[in-house]
Residue, then its C-alpha position, 0 to 999 in steps of 0.5 A: m461509521k458503517p463497516s463496509k462489505k470488507a472486514n478490513q475497510i471502513e466507510i465513513l460518511p461524511k469523510v471526517v477521520s478523527d483519532f477514534e476512526i484511526s485507532e479502529l483502523i489500526e485495530l483492524s489491520k491487526i486482525a485482517l488476513n492481509k494485515r492492512s486496513r483502509i478508510c476510503l475517502h472517495k465515494d466509490h470505485s468510479d470517482i476519478f480521484q481515489q484517496m485512502l487512509i491505509c494502515i499496513r503492518s510489518n507482516s503485510y505483503v503487497v504483491p509487486h504490481r503496476q497500474n498502467g496510465k495512472l499516477k499514485s502518491y503517498i503521504i506518510l502520517k506515522g511510520s516508514l515505508n519503502l517504496y521498491f521499483f522493479d525492471n520487467d524482470g523483477n530486479v529492484s531499480r530503485i528504492i524510496t524510504l518515506d519517513r519523517k524527513s521524506k513524507i511524500v512521493r508521487y510517481d507513475a504507477s505503470i512501473w512495477h512497484t511494491i511497499m513495505t514497512y521500514n524499521c516499524k511495526l506499522c505504517l499510516y499513510i494516505e494514497t492517491i491514485d487516479g480513478p476510476y478503479i478497475r480491477k483488471d487494470t492492475e497487473w500483478a507480477n508473475w515473477a513474485p510470490t502471490d499473497e496466498d504464498a505465505i512462506n515464499a512471500k515471507i522469503y521474498k520480503r526478506k530478500l527485498s529488505r536486504s536489497t540496496m540500490p543498484e550501482 
């Protein structure tokens, strides 16, 4: 295993993931500033199929975002996630809980969305999205706190966790 350029990302060649690599991934998520870590199962950003094994901790914040023209999937391996969808004004339009009973979701990533762990300290999941990855194709919500704004991000996460499905 060779560390990648990012401290919270592991690149493995060949793409075989053992319990040892998963344990390292979990440990990396503890020390990563964003409380997430990933093993990229694709070769690089230019691949047309991007797939990652990701560990996200309960104290991680993912800014709501969208990727126009992309489809995305999550497959839960351990723990649980809430997947939040929003309208253009930042109102929650749908919440999907992924856990032991509902492990897989595929959705249109051009809808505003974010994820948070649900009733667990960490979640281990596989994410797939159409490639290639082009940073500027991801649009970050201007109605939500940035990831640098830790205080407001924590308040926002608390608000989201109390959200219920719209009537």
